[in-house]
Gaussian input, Z-matrix of N, CA and C with variables (Angstrom, degrees):
# hf/3-21g

backbone

0 1
 N
 C     1     B1
 C     2     B2     1     A1
 N     3     B3     2     A2     1     D1
 C     4     B4     3     A3     2     D2
 C     5     B5     4     A4     3     D3
 N     6     B6     5     A5     4     D4
 C     7     B7     6     A6     5     D5
 C     8     B8     7     A7     6     D6
 N     9     B9     8     A8     7     D7
 C    10    B10     9     A9     8     D8
 C    11    B11    10    A10     9     D9
 N    12    B12    11    A11    10    D10
 C    13    B13    12    A12    11    D11
 C    14    B14    13    A13    12    D12
 N    15    B15    14    A14    13    D13
 C    16    B16    15    A15    14    D14
 C    17    B17    16    A16    15    D15
 N    18    B18    17    A17    16    D16
 C    19    B19    18    A18    17    D17
 C    20    B20    19    A19    18    D18
 N    21    B21    20    A20    19    D19
 C    22    B22    21    A21    20    D20
 C    23    B23    22    A22    21    D21
 N    24    B24    23    A23    22    D22
 C    25    B25    24    A24    23    D23
 C    26    B26    25    A25    24    D24
 N    27    B27    26    A26    25    D25
 C    28    B28    27    A27    26    D26
 C    29    B29    28    A28    27    D27
 N    30    B30    29    A29    28    D28
 C    31    B31    30    A30    29    D29
 C    32    B32    31    A31    30    D30
 N    33    B33    32    A32    31    D31
 C    34    B34    33    A33    32    D32
 C    35    B35    34    A34    33    D33
 N    36    B36    35    A35    34    D34
 C    37    B37    36    A36    35    D35
 C    38    B38    37    A37    36    D36
 N    39    B39    38    A38    37    D37
 C    40    B40    39    A39    38    D38
 C    41    B41    40    A40    39    D39
 N    42    B42    41    A41    40    D40
 C    43    B43    42    A42    41    D41
 C    44    B44    43    A43    42    D42
 N    45    B45    44    A44    43    D43
 C    46    B46    45    A45    44    D44
 C    47    B47    46    A46    45    D45
 N    48    B48    47    A47    46    D46
 C    49    B49    48    A48    47    D47
 C    50    B50    49    A49    48    D48
 N    51    B51    50    A50    49    D49
 C    52    B52    51    A51    50    D50
 C    53    B53    52    A52    51    D51
 N    54    B54    53    A53    52    D52
 C    55    B55    54    A54    53    D53
 C    56    B56    55    A55    54    D54
 N    57    B57    56    A56    55    D55
 C    58    B58    57    A57    56    D56
 C    59    B59    58    A58    57    D57
 N    60    B60    59    A59    58    D58
 C    61    B61    60    A60    59    D59
 C    62    B62    61    A61    60    D60
 N    63    B63    62    A62    61    D61
 C    64    B64    63    A63    62    D62
 C    65    B65    64    A64    63    D63
 N    66    B66    65    A65    64    D64
 C    67    B67    66    A66    65    D65
 C    68    B68    67    A67    66    D66
 N    69    B69    68    A68    67    D67
 C    70    B70    69    A69    68    D68
 C    71    B71    70    A70    69    D69
 N    72    B72    71    A71    70    D70
 C    73    B73    72    A72    71    D71
 C    74    B74    73    A73    72    D72
 N    75    B75    74    A74    73    D73
 C    76    B76    75    A75    74    D74
 C    77    B77    76    A76    75    D75
 N    78    B78    77    A77    76    D76
 C    79    B79    78    A78    77    D77
 C    80    B80    79    A79    78    D78
 N    81    B81    80    A80    79    D79
 C    82    B82    81    A81    80    D80
 C    83    B83    82    A82    81    D81
 N    84    B84    83    A83    82    D82
 C    85    B85    84    A84    83    D83
 C    86    B86    85    A85    84    D84
 N    87    B87    86    A86    85    D85
 C    88    B88    87    A87    86    D86
 C    89    B89    88    A88    87    D87
 N    90    B90    89    A89    88    D88
 C    91    B91    90    A90    89    D89
 C    92    B92    91    A91    90    D90
 N    93    B93    92    A92    91    D91
 C    94    B94    93    A93    92    D92
 C    95    B95    94    A94    93    D93
 N    96    B96    95    A95    94    D94
 C    97    B97    96    A96    95    D95
 C    98    B98    97    A97    96    D96
 N    99    B99    98    A98    97    D97
 C   100   B100    99    A99    98    D98
 C   101   B101   100   A100    99    D99
 N   102   B102   101   A101   100   D100
 C   103   B103   102   A102   101   D101
 C   104   B104   103   A103   102   D102
 N   105   B105   104   A104   103   D103
 C   106   B106   105   A105   104   D104
 C   107   B107   106   A106   105   D105
 N   108   B108   107   A107   106   D106
 C   109   B109   108   A108   107   D107
 C   110   B110   109   A109   108   D108
 N   111   B111   110   A110   109   D109
 C   112   B112   111   A111   110   D110
 C   113   B113   112   A112   111   D111
 N   114   B114   113   A113   112   D112
 C   115   B115   114   A114   113   D113
 C   116   B116   115   A115   114   D114
 N   117   B117   116   A116   115   D115
 C   118   B118   117   A117   116   D116
 C   119   B119   118   A118   117   D117
 N   120   B120   119   A119   118   D118
 C   121   B121   120   A120   119   D119
 C   122   B122   121   A121   120   D120
 N   123   B123   122   A122   121   D121
 C   124   B124   123   A123   122   D122
 C   125   B125   124   A124   123   D123
 N   126   B126   125   A125   124   D124
 C   127   B127   126   A126   125   D125
 C   128   B128   127   A127   126   D126
 N   129   B129   128   A128   127   D127
 C   130   B130   129   A129   128   D128
 C   131   B131   130   A130   129   D129
 N   132   B132   131   A131   130   D130
 C   133   B133   132   A132   131   D131
 C   134   B134   133   A133   132   D132
 N   135   B135   134   A134   133   D133
 C   136   B136   135   A135   134   D134
 C   137   B137   136   A136   135   D135
 N   138   B138   137   A137   136   D136
 C   139   B139   138   A138   137   D137
 C   140   B140   139   A139   138   D138
 N   141   B141   140   A140   139   D139
 C   142   B142   141   A141   140   D140
 C   143   B143   142   A142   141   D141
 N   144   B144   143   A143   142   D142
 C   145   B145   144   A144   143   D143
 C   146   B146   145   A145   144   D144
 N   147   B147   146   A146   145   D145
 C   148   B148   147   A147   146   D146
 C   149   B149   148   A148   147   D147
 N   150   B150   149   A149   148   D148
 C   151   B151   150   A150   149   D149
 C   152   B152   151   A151   150   D150
 N   153   B153   152   A152   151   D151
 C   154   B154   153   A153   152   D152
 C   155   B155   154   A154   153   D153
 N   156   B156   155   A155   154   D154
 C   157   B157   156   A156   155   D155
 C   158   B158   157   A157   156   D156
 N   159   B159   158   A158   157   D157
 C   160   B160   159   A159   158   D158
 C   161   B161   160   A160   159   D159
 N   162   B162   161   A161   160   D160
 C   163   B163   162   A162   161   D161
 C   164   B164   163   A163   162   D162
 N   165   B165   164   A164   163   D163
 C   166   B166   165   A165   164   D164
 C   167   B167   166   A166   165   D165
 N   168   B168   167   A167   166   D166
 C   169   B169   168   A168   167   D167
 C   170   B170   169   A169   168   D168
 N   171   B171   170   A170   169   D169
 C   172   B172   171   A171   170   D170
 C   173   B173   172   A172   171   D171
 N   174   B174   173   A173   172   D172
 C   175   B175   174   A174   173   D173
 C   176   B176   175   A175   174   D174
 N   177   B177   176   A176   175   D175
 C   178   B178   177   A177   176   D176
 C   179   B179   178   A178   177   D177
 N   180   B180   179   A179   178   D178
 C   181   B181   180   A180   179   D179
 C   182   B182   181   A181   180   D180
 N   183   B183   182   A182   181   D181
 C   184   B184   183   A183   182   D182
 C   185   B185   184   A184   183   D183
 N   186   B186   185   A185   184   D184
 C   187   B187   186   A186   185   D185
 C   188   B188   187   A187   186   D186
 N   189   B189   188   A188   187   D187
 C   190   B190   189   A189   188   D188
 C   191   B191   190   A190   189   D189
 N   192   B192   191   A191   190   D190
 C   193   B193   192   A192   191   D191
 C   194   B194   193   A193   192   D192
 N   195   B195   194   A194   193   D193
 C   196   B196   195   A195   194   D194
 C   197   B197   196   A196   195   D195
 N   198   B198   197   A197   196   D196
 C   199   B199   198   A198   197   D197
 C   200   B200   199   A199   198   D198
 N   201   B201   200   A200   199   D199
 C   202   B202   201   A201   200   D200
 C   203   B203   202   A202   201   D201
 N   204   B204   203   A203   202   D202
 C   205   B205   204   A204   203   D203
 C   206   B206   205   A205   204   D204
 N   207   B207   206   A206   205   D205
 C   208   B208   207   A207   206   D206
 C   209   B209   208   A208   207   D207
 N   210   B210   209   A209   208   D208
 C   211   B211   210   A210   209   D209
 C   212   B212   211   A211   210   D210
 N   213   B213   212   A212   211   D211
 C   214   B214   213   A213   212   D212
 C   215   B215   214   A214   213   D213
 N   216   B216   215   A215   214   D214
 C   217   B217   216   A216   215   D215
 C   218   B218   217   A217   216   D216
 N   219   B219   218   A218   217   D217
 C   220   B220   219   A219   218   D218
 C   221   B221   220   A220   219   D219
 N   222   B222   221   A221   220   D220
 C   223   B223   222   A222   221   D221
 C   224   B224   223   A223   222   D222
 N   225   B225   224   A224   223   D223
 C   226   B226   225   A225   224   D224
 C   227   B227   226   A226   225   D225
 N   228   B228   227   A227   226   D226
 C   229   B229   228   A228   227   D227
 C   230   B230   229   A229   228   D228
 N   231   B231   230   A230   229   D229
 C   232   B232   231   A231   230   D230
 C   233   B233   232   A232   231   D231
 N   234   B234   233   A233   232   D232
 C   235   B235   234   A234   233   D233
 C   236   B236   235   A235   234   D234
 N   237   B237   236   A236   235   D235
 C   238   B238   237   A237   236   D236
 C   239   B239   238   A238   237   D237
 N   240   B240   239   A239   238   D238
 C   241   B241   240   A240   239   D239
 C   242   B242   241   A241   240   D240
 N   243   B243   242   A242   241   D241
 C   244   B244   243   A243   242   D242
 C   245   B245   244   A244   243   D243
 N   246   B246   245   A245   244   D244
 C   247   B247   246   A246   245   D245
 C   248   B248   247   A247   246   D246
 N   249   B249   248   A248   247   D247
 C   250   B250   249   A249   248   D248
 C   251   B251   250   A250   249   D249
 N   252   B252   251   A251   250   D250
 C   253   B253   252   A252   251   D251
 C   254   B254   253   A253   252   D252
 N   255   B255   254   A254   253   D253
 C   256   B256   255   A255   254   D254
 C   257   B257   256   A256   255   D255
 N   258   B258   257   A257   256   D256
 C   259   B259   258   A258   257   D257
 C   260   B260   259   A259   258   D258
 N   261   B261   260   A260   259   D259
 C   262   B262   261   A261   260   D260
 C   263   B263   262   A262   261   D261
 N   264   B264   263   A263   262   D262
 C   265   B265   264   A264   263   D263
 C   266   B266   265   A265   264   D264
 N   267   B267   266   A266   265   D265
 C   268   B268   267   A267   266   D266
 C   269   B269   268   A268   267   D267
 N   270   B270   269   A269   268   D268
 C   271   B271   270   A270   269   D269
 C   272   B272   271   A271   270   D270
 N   273   B273   272   A272   271   D271
 C   274   B274   273   A273   272   D272
 C   275   B275   274   A274   273   D273
 N   276   B276   275   A275   274   D274
 C   277   B277   276   A276   275   D275
 C   278   B278   277   A277   276   D276
 N   279   B279   278   A278   277   D277
 C   280   B280   279   A279   278   D278
 C   281   B281   280   A280   279   D279
 N   282   B282   281   A281   280   D280
 C   283   B283   282   A282   281   D281
 C   284   B284   283   A283   282   D282
 N   285   B285   284   A284   283   D283
 C   286   B286   285   A285   284   D284
 C   287   B287   286   A286   285   D285
 N   288   B288   287   A287   286   D286
 C   289   B289   288   A288   287   D287
 C   290   B290   289   A289   288   D288
 N   291   B291   290   A290   289   D289
 C   292   B292   291   A291   290   D290
 C   293   B293   292   A292   291   D291
 N   294   B294   293   A293   292   D292
 C   295   B295   294   A294   293   D293
 C   296   B296   295   A295   294   D294
 N   297   B297   296   A296   295   D295
 C   298   B298   297   A297   296   D296
 C   299   B299   298   A298   297   D297
 N   300   B300   299   A299   298   D298
 C   301   B301   300   A300   299   D299
 C   302   B302   301   A301   300   D300
 N   303   B303   302   A302   301   D301
 C   304   B304   303   A303   302   D302
 C   305   B305   304   A304   303   D303
 N   306   B306   305   A305   304   D304
 C   307   B307   306   A306   305   D305
 C   308   B308   307   A307   306   D306
 N   309   B309   308   A308   307   D307
 C   310   B310   309   A309   308   D308
 C   311   B311   310   A310   309   D309
 N   312   B312   311   A311   310   D310
 C   313   B313   312   A312   311   D311
 C   314   B314   313   A313   312   D312
 N   315   B315   314   A314   313   D313
 C   316   B316   315   A315   314   D314
 C   317   B317   316   A316   315   D315
 N   318   B318   317   A317   316   D316
 C   319   B319   318   A318   317   D317
 C   320   B320   319   A319   318   D318
 N   321   B321   320   A320   319   D319
 C   322   B322   321   A321   320   D320
 C   323   B323   322   A322   321   D321
 N   324   B324   323   A323   322   D322
 C   325   B325   324   A324   323   D323
 C   326   B326   325   A325   324   D324
 N   327   B327   326   A326   325   D325
 C   328   B328   327   A327   326   D326
 C   329   B329   328   A328   327   D327
 N   330   B330   329   A329   328   D328
 C   331   B331   330   A330   329   D329
 C   332   B332   331   A331   330   D330
 N   333   B333   332   A332   331   D331
 C   334   B334   333   A333   332   D332
 C   335   B335   334   A334   333   D333
 N   336   B336   335   A335   334   D334
 C   337   B337   336   A336   335   D335
 C   338   B338   337   A337   336   D336
 N   339   B339   338   A338   337   D337
 C   340   B340   339   A339   338   D338
 C   341   B341   340   A340   339   D339

   B1=1.4393
   B2=1.4866
   B3=1.2687
   B4=1.4600
   B5=1.5296
   B6=1.2231
   B7=1.4647
   B8=1.4987
   B9=1.2233
   B10=1.5261
   B11=1.5430
   B12=1.2735
   B13=1.5516
   B14=1.4850
   B15=1.3061
   B16=1.5226
   B17=1.5091
   B18=1.3644
   B19=1.3974
   B20=1.5795
   B21=1.2980
   B22=1.4562
   B23=1.5982
   B24=1.3373
   B25=1.4316
   B26=1.4329
   B27=1.3127
   B28=1.4885
   B29=1.5131
   B30=1.3871
   B31=1.4569
   B32=1.4806
   B33=1.3175
   B34=1.5246
   B35=1.5966
   B36=1.3145
   B37=1.4617
   B38=1.5739
   B39=1.3027
   B40=1.4398
   B41=1.5085
   B42=1.3250
   B43=1.4284
   B44=1.5932
   B45=1.2765
   B46=1.4603
   B47=1.5277
   B48=1.3405
   B49=1.4236
   B50=1.5478
   B51=1.3585
   B52=1.4359
   B53=1.5087
   B54=1.3203
   B55=1.4550
   B56=1.5167
   B57=1.3480
   B58=1.4499
   B59=1.4689
   B60=1.3255
   B61=1.4389
   B62=1.5578
   B63=1.3361
   B64=1.4184
   B65=1.4720
   B66=1.3683
   B67=1.5322
   B68=1.5935
   B69=1.2132
   B70=1.4736
   B71=1.4824
   B72=1.3896
   B73=1.5358
   B74=1.5143
   B75=1.3909
   B76=1.4477
   B77=1.5484
   B78=1.3156
   B79=1.4747
   B80=1.5742
   B81=1.2861
   B82=1.5250
   B83=1.4841
   B84=1.3804
   B85=1.4107
   B86=1.5273
   B87=1.3041
   B88=1.4356
   B89=1.5086
   B90=1.2574
   B91=1.4630
   B92=1.5672
   B93=1.3490
   B94=1.4489
   B95=1.5207
   B96=1.2940
   B97=1.4294
   B98=1.5174
   B99=1.2896
   B100=1.4547
   B101=1.4730
   B102=1.4068
   B103=1.4368
   B104=1.5827
   B105=1.3254
   B106=1.4365
   B107=1.5676
   B108=1.4007
   B109=1.4707
   B110=1.4869
   B111=1.3647
   B112=1.4832
   B113=1.5289
   B114=1.3997
   B115=1.4637
   B116=1.5333
   B117=1.3948
   B118=1.4547
   B119=1.5227
   B120=1.3705
   B121=1.4740
   B122=1.5588
   B123=1.3405
   B124=1.5337
   B125=1.5103
   B126=1.3282
   B127=1.4979
   B128=1.6179
   B129=1.4160
   B130=1.4139
   B131=1.4962
   B132=1.3474
   B133=1.4389
   B134=1.5924
   B135=1.3570
   B136=1.4920
   B137=1.5073
   B138=1.2945
   B139=1.4990
   B140=1.5385
   B141=1.3288
   B142=1.4108
   B143=1.5167
   B144=1.3074
   B145=1.4375
   B146=1.5515
   B147=1.3237
   B148=1.5201
   B149=1.5053
   B150=1.3087
   B151=1.5462
   B152=1.4496
   B153=1.3297
   B154=1.4674
   B155=1.4978
   B156=1.3638
   B157=1.4916
   B158=1.5257
   B159=1.3244
   B160=1.4739
   B161=1.6012
   B162=1.3130
   B163=1.4440
   B164=1.5590
   B165=1.3736
   B166=1.3683
   B167=1.6257
   B168=1.2551
   B169=1.3834
   B170=1.4313
   B171=1.3390
   B172=1.5298
   B173=1.4720
   B174=1.3328
   B175=1.4551
   B176=1.5027
   B177=1.3475
   B178=1.4704
   B179=1.5696
   B180=1.3621
   B181=1.4787
   B182=1.5192
   B183=1.4176
   B184=1.4952
   B185=1.5205
   B186=1.3932
   B187=1.3628
   B188=1.5206
   B189=1.3273
   B190=1.4447
   B191=1.5633
   B192=1.3846
   B193=1.4078
   B194=1.5175
   B195=1.3245
   B196=1.5024
   B197=1.5432
   B198=1.3242
   B199=1.4153
   B200=1.5735
   B201=1.3507
   B202=1.4371
   B203=1.5029
   B204=1.3686
   B205=1.4235
   B206=1.5285
   B207=1.2132
   B208=1.4494
   B209=1.4961
   B210=1.3148
   B211=1.4702
   B212=1.5068
   B213=1.2932
   B214=1.4926
   B215=1.4192
   B216=1.3392
   B217=1.5531
   B218=1.5004
   B219=1.3084
   B220=1.4346
   B221=1.5581
   B222=1.2940
   B223=1.4913
   B224=1.5352
   B225=1.3494
   B226=1.5182
   B227=1.4690
   B228=1.2871
   B229=1.5039
   B230=1.4609
   B231=1.2837
   B232=1.4858
   B233=1.4635
   B234=1.3564
   B235=1.4902
   B236=1.4728
   B237=1.3419
   B238=1.3958
   B239=1.4388
   B240=1.3796
   B241=1.4089
   B242=1.5151
   B243=1.3060
   B244=1.4859
   B245=1.5015
   B246=1.3273
   B247=1.4962
   B248=1.5227
   B249=1.2852
   B250=1.5175
   B251=1.4866
   B252=1.3810
   B253=1.4869
   B254=1.5195
   B255=1.3745
   B256=1.4552
   B257=1.4603
   B258=1.3239
   B259=1.4120
   B260=1.5287
   B261=1.3273
   B262=1.4748
   B263=1.5187
   B264=1.4141
   B265=1.4469
   B266=1.4904
   B267=1.3389
   B268=1.4993
   B269=1.4520
   B270=1.3057
   B271=1.5329
   B272=1.5082
   B273=1.3922
   B274=1.4697
   B275=1.5071
   B276=1.3456
   B277=1.4279
   B278=1.4731
   B279=1.3376
   B280=1.5088
   B281=1.4968
   B282=1.3532
   B283=1.4644
   B284=1.5255
   B285=1.3288
   B286=1.4807
   B287=1.5067
   B288=1.3011
   B289=1.4222
   B290=1.5437
   B291=1.4004
   B292=1.4896
   B293=1.5578
   B294=1.2732
   B295=1.4823
   B296=1.5677
   B297=1.3359
   B298=1.4451
   B299=1.4762
   B300=1.3311
   B301=1.4827
   B302=1.5118
   B303=1.2679
   B304=1.4520
   B305=1.5581
   B306=1.3006
   B307=1.4319
   B308=1.4719
   B309=1.3874
   B310=1.3628
   B311=1.5378
   B312=1.4213
   B313=1.3511
   B314=1.5274
   B315=1.3849
   B316=1.3991
   B317=1.5298
   B318=1.3332
   B319=1.4830
   B320=1.4936
   B321=1.2768
   B322=1.4470
   B323=1.4909
   B324=1.3420
   B325=1.4556
   B326=1.6222
   B327=1.2638
   B328=1.4219
   B329=1.5727
   B330=1.2767
   B331=1.5051
   B332=1.4923
   B333=1.2955
   B334=1.4956
   B335=1.5176
   B336=1.3573
   B337=1.5104
   B338=1.5677
   B339=1.3380
   B340=1.3259
   B341=1.5271
   A1=113.13
   A2=118.64
   A3=119.11
   A4=109.24
   A5=121.49
   A6=128.83
   A7=106.86
   A8=118.05
   A9=125.72
   A10=107.84
   A11=113.60
   A12=117.71
   A13=110.00
   A14=115.00
   A15=121.64
   A16=108.41
   A17=119.60
   A18=123.02
   A19=113.20
   A20=117.31
   A21=119.79
   A22=109.83
   A23=117.37
   A24=120.03
   A25=113.89
   A26=121.35
   A27=124.27
   A28=105.52
   A29=109.76
   A30=121.08
   A31=109.93
   A32=117.77
   A33=122.68
   A34=105.17
   A35=110.27
   A36=118.79
   A37=112.89
   A38=114.18
   A39=121.08
   A40=110.51
   A41=118.68
   A42=123.14
   A43=108.37
   A44=118.90
   A45=116.94
   A46=112.98
   A47=113.28
   A48=120.02
   A49=108.40
   A50=117.23
   A51=123.33
   A52=106.84
   A53=118.45
   A54=127.96
   A55=110.94
   A56=120.82
   A57=117.32
   A58=113.45
   A59=118.57
   A60=120.54
   A61=105.12
   A62=119.22
   A63=120.05
   A64=113.46
   A65=119.62
   A66=119.30
   A67=110.32
   A68=115.20
   A69=119.02
   A70=117.53
   A71=116.41
   A72=119.95
   A73=105.73
   A74=111.89
   A75=121.63
   A76=106.24
   A77=114.01
   A78=119.35
   A79=112.83
   A80=117.39
   A81=122.34
   A82=104.44
   A83=117.36
   A84=125.96
   A85=104.10
   A86=114.69
   A87=122.64
   A88=110.93
   A89=126.30
   A90=126.94
   A91=109.50
   A92=116.28
   A93=118.55
   A94=112.79
   A95=115.91
   A96=124.25
   A97=109.97
   A98=119.00
   A99=121.15
   A100=112.08
   A101=117.52
   A102=122.53
   A103=114.53
   A104=116.61
   A105=116.58
   A106=110.65
   A107=114.02
   A108=117.31
   A109=106.20
   A110=116.40
   A111=124.36
   A112=105.46
   A113=113.98
   A114=121.20
   A115=105.30
   A116=111.27
   A117=117.57
   A118=107.73
   A119=115.60
   A120=118.91
   A121=103.59
   A122=113.78
   A123=122.42
   A124=104.56
   A125=113.78
   A126=118.12
   A127=105.96
   A128=110.74
   A129=120.35
   A130=107.97
   A131=116.04
   A132=119.40
   A133=110.89
   A134=116.43
   A135=120.54
   A136=113.22
   A137=118.06
   A138=121.86
   A139=110.86
   A140=114.73
   A141=117.39
   A142=112.48
   A143=115.47
   A144=121.46
   A145=102.94
   A146=115.45
   A147=120.10
   A148=113.64
   A149=114.40
   A150=117.89
   A151=111.03
   A152=114.14
   A153=121.25
   A154=107.47
   A155=114.33
   A156=119.39
   A157=106.22
   A158=116.14
   A159=118.85
   A160=106.01
   A161=117.98
   A162=118.91
   A163=111.01
   A164=117.17
   A165=119.18
   A166=104.61
   A167=119.30
   A168=121.60
   A169=109.55
   A170=119.02
   A171=124.50
   A172=110.68
   A173=113.58
   A174=120.33
   A175=106.57
   A176=116.65
   A177=120.10
   A178=106.71
   A179=111.37
   A180=116.22
   A181=105.91
   A182=110.73
   A183=118.19
   A184=108.82
   A185=113.67
   A186=119.89
   A187=112.84
   A188=114.93
   A189=121.43
   A190=108.08
   A191=119.19
   A192=123.13
   A193=112.43
   A194=114.08
   A195=122.11
   A196=107.41
   A197=112.69
   A198=123.03
   A199=114.71
   A200=119.25
   A201=119.37
   A202=102.79
   A203=114.83
   A204=124.74
   A205=110.69
   A206=112.59
   A207=120.98
   A208=113.90
   A209=119.01
   A210=123.76
   A211=106.40
   A212=115.69
   A213=123.80
   A214=108.55
   A215=118.52
   A216=123.98
   A217=114.83
   A218=122.56
   A219=124.59
   A220=112.50
   A221=116.70
   A222=118.34
   A223=107.42
   A224=109.69
   A225=119.71
   A226=108.57
   A227=119.25
   A228=123.58
   A229=111.28
   A230=117.16
   A231=124.28
   A232=111.25
   A233=116.71
   A234=125.54
   A235=112.22
   A236=119.90
   A237=123.42
   A238=117.38
   A239=120.28
   A240=125.90
   A241=119.64
   A242=117.04
   A243=120.97
   A244=105.71
   A245=114.65
   A246=121.49
   A247=112.02
   A248=115.31
   A249=121.44
   A250=106.65
   A251=113.94
   A252=120.33
   A253=111.37
   A254=113.99
   A255=120.00
   A256=108.20
   A257=117.89
   A258=122.75
   A259=110.73
   A260=117.18
   A261=122.49
   A262=107.77
   A263=115.65
   A264=121.64
   A265=115.92
   A266=118.42
   A267=120.70
   A268=111.74
   A269=116.30
   A270=124.13
   A271=106.84
   A272=117.41
   A273=118.82
   A274=104.95
   A275=116.23
   A276=126.26
   A277=112.18
   A278=116.55
   A279=120.30
   A280=112.53
   A281=115.95
   A282=126.38
   A283=106.40
   A284=113.19
   A285=119.58
   A286=110.40
   A287=118.16
   A288=122.57
   A289=112.11
   A290=114.91
   A291=120.72
   A292=102.86
   A293=117.00
   A294=119.40
   A295=108.79
   A296=114.84
   A297=117.99
   A298=113.18
   A299=111.69
   A300=121.31
   A301=109.76
   A302=113.45
   A303=123.55
   A304=112.36
   A305=119.93
   A306=122.10
   A307=104.63
   A308=122.18
   A309=126.38
   A310=107.25
   A311=115.99
   A312=123.88
   A313=105.98
   A314=116.49
   A315=123.93
   A316=115.77
   A317=114.27
   A318=116.16
   A319=109.56
   A320=119.65
   A321=126.14
   A322=109.94
   A323=115.10
   A324=122.71
   A325=106.77
   A326=120.97
   A327=124.09
   A328=108.44
   A329=112.66
   A330=115.41
   A331=116.33
   A332=116.23
   A333=122.20
   A334=111.17
   A335=115.66
   A336=118.84
   A337=114.09
   A338=120.61
   A339=121.79
   A340=114.69
   D1=149.15
   D2=179.14
   D3=-137.46
   D4=157.05
   D5=177.20
   D6=-56.99
   D7=136.23
   D8=170.66
   D9=-60.80
   D10=140.55
   D11=178.28
   D12=-97.38
   D13=147.61
   D14=172.35
   D15=-57.44
   D16=131.27
   D17=176.45
   D18=83.55
   D19=0.21
   D20=179.70
   D21=-66.04
   D22=116.48
   D23=-173.28
   D24=-69.17
   D25=-39.98
   D26=-177.63
   D27=-122.00
   D28=127.13
   D29=-176.99
   D30=-128.60
   D31=86.50
   D32=178.75
   D33=-64.95
   D34=129.81
   D35=179.17
   D36=-51.38
   D37=-45.30
   D38=-175.12
   D39=-62.77
   D40=-20.30
   D41=-175.17
   D42=-98.76
   D43=-2.44
   D44=176.34
   D45=-80.40
   D46=156.86
   D47=-174.82
   D48=-93.22
   D49=124.53
   D50=178.59
   D51=-87.11
   D52=115.82
   D53=-172.65
   D54=-111.35
   D55=104.64
   D56=171.15
   D57=-59.61
   D58=136.25
   D59=-176.37
   D60=-116.80
   D61=-91.31
   D62=170.66
   D63=-89.63
   D64=166.90
   D65=-178.94
   D66=-50.14
   D67=131.57
   D68=177.04
   D69=72.63
   D70=14.20
   D71=178.31
   D72=-130.60
   D73=135.35
   D74=175.98
   D75=-123.91
   D76=129.06
   D77=177.69
   D78=-106.96
   D79=141.69
   D80=171.48
   D81=-126.48
   D82=125.66
   D83=171.50
   D84=-81.59
   D85=124.49
   D86=179.71
   D87=-102.37
   D88=-145.81
   D89=-179.49
   D90=-68.24
   D91=143.74
   D92=176.73
   D93=-161.54
   D94=153.78
   D95=172.60
   D96=-128.98
   D97=-176.06
   D98=179.84
   D99=-57.49
   D100=-38.08
   D101=-172.50
   D102=-99.03
   D103=-7.37
   D104=-176.76
   D105=-154.09
   D106=145.28
   D107=-172.90
   D108=-144.58
   D109=137.15
   D110=176.41
   D111=-117.00
   D112=129.80
   D113=-175.34
   D114=-138.26
   D115=139.98
   D116=172.50
   D117=-108.05
   D118=138.21
   D119=176.64
   D120=-130.12
   D121=126.36
   D122=178.82
   D123=-105.40
   D124=137.48
   D125=-176.71
   D126=-129.22
   D127=145.80
   D128=168.37
   D129=-90.88
   D130=159.22
   D131=176.89
   D132=-56.73
   D133=128.95
   D134=-179.65
   D135=92.70
   D136=-15.92
   D137=175.20
   D138=-62.24
   D139=149.50
   D140=-177.63
   D141=-124.86
   D142=144.40
   D143=166.46
   D144=-102.86
   D145=95.94
   D146=-173.19
   D147=-51.99
   D148=148.58
   D149=176.46
   D150=-58.72
   D151=130.71
   D152=-177.38
   D153=-162.07
   D154=169.50
   D155=172.36
   D156=-143.26
   D157=164.82
   D158=-175.67
   D159=-160.62
   D160=160.31
   D161=-174.41
   D162=-87.02
   D163=50.76
   D164=179.45
   D165=-135.24
   D166=149.47
   D167=167.19
   D168=-87.56
   D169=135.75
   D170=-174.25
   D171=-133.64
   D172=132.92
   D173=171.44
   D174=-114.38
   D175=131.08
   D176=-179.17
   D177=-116.74
   D178=131.83
   D179=173.66
   D180=-117.60
   D181=131.13
   D182=-178.29
   D183=-82.94
   D184=112.90
   D185=-179.25
   D186=-77.01
   D187=-38.97
   D188=-178.38
   D189=-164.29
   D190=162.81
   D191=176.13
   D192=90.30
   D193=-163.31
   D194=-175.68
   D195=-150.23
   D196=129.81
   D197=-173.76
   D198=-130.08
   D199=143.08
   D200=169.33
   D201=-101.83
   D202=113.36
   D203=-178.21
   D204=-104.23
   D205=135.39
   D206=169.95
   D207=-111.45
   D208=126.30
   D209=177.87
   D210=-134.00
   D211=118.88
   D212=176.03
   D213=53.30
   D214=45.78
   D215=174.19
   D216=80.98
   D217=-4.19
   D218=174.69
   D219=-102.85
   D220=129.37
   D221=-177.46
   D222=-114.80
   D223=139.68
   D224=178.84
   D225=-142.82
   D226=153.00
   D227=169.79
   D228=-88.32
   D229=130.75
   D230=-178.91
   D231=-123.31
   D232=151.92
   D233=-171.50
   D234=-136.94
   D235=170.80
   D236=173.24
   D237=-36.46
   D238=128.09
   D239=-176.66
   D240=86.56
   D241=-8.15
   D242=179.61
   D243=-83.08
   D244=148.40
   D245=172.37
   D246=-122.53
   D247=154.68
   D248=-176.34
   D249=-136.76
   D250=140.83
   D251=173.89
   D252=-112.16
   D253=123.11
   D254=173.33
   D255=-117.88
   D256=108.21
   D257=179.03
   D258=-76.27
   D259=159.36
   D260=-173.36
   D261=-56.38
   D262=134.46
   D263=177.38
   D264=90.94
   D265=-15.77
   D266=-178.85
   D267=-78.12
   D268=131.15
   D269=178.17
   D270=-68.54
   D271=130.94
   D272=179.49
   D273=-150.62
   D274=166.28
   D275=175.66
   D276=178.49
   D277=176.01
   D278=-179.69
   D279=-154.53
   D280=157.31
   D281=167.00
   D282=-120.91
   D283=133.65
   D284=179.32
   D285=-82.54
   D286=123.54
   D287=-177.26
   D288=-98.89
   D289=-25.20
   D290=176.61
   D291=-144.22
   D292=137.26
   D293=-174.52
   D294=-47.22
   D295=139.75
   D296=-178.77
   D297=-169.69
   D298=-172.78
   D299=-177.21
   D300=-140.74
   D301=145.07
   D302=176.84
   D303=-118.01
   D304=143.15
   D305=175.12
   D306=-113.53
   D307=117.63
   D308=-175.61
   D309=-111.86
   D310=136.26
   D311=176.56
   D312=-120.28
   D313=124.90
   D314=-179.74
   D315=-117.15
   D316=140.63
   D317=170.91
   D318=-135.29
   D319=126.31
   D320=-5.35
   D321=-72.19
   D322=-169.72
   D323=-174.74
   D324=-65.59
   D325=156.63
   D326=174.32
   D327=-90.19
   D328=98.18
   D329=175.44
   D330=-61.90
   D331=-23.28
   D332=-179.23
   D333=-72.69
   D334=-18.10
   D335=178.38
   D336=-86.34
   D337=-13.10
   D338=-177.73
   D339=-119.21

C-alpha cells in the first residue's frame, strides 16, 4: 500500500494506506486535490477524535456506527446517514459509541495529513 497522491484520478480503496492515528482510529486518505480532500476514519467503540480546530471547512458524513459529536460546545448523537458541518476555526470532536466510520470532506486539503 502507498499513500494516495494529490491529483490521483483513480483511488481504489484496497490500495489506500490505513494509518493508525489515535488509539482505536484508522485514517485512509482517499482522493484529493489542492482545494478538496476526502478522508475515511474508522473508529472502535470508545475511540475519540479529540477536540480540535483547524483552518479548513469540513463536512462529515456518518457511514456507519454511532458517535457523540461536539461542535462549538453543543453535543449530539449522530448515526448512519447524518451529516455535520464544521466551518474553519470551530472546535469539534467526537467519541465513538458504536463501531463505525466517518467520511470527511475538507476544503482546502489538509496538508498536515500528507
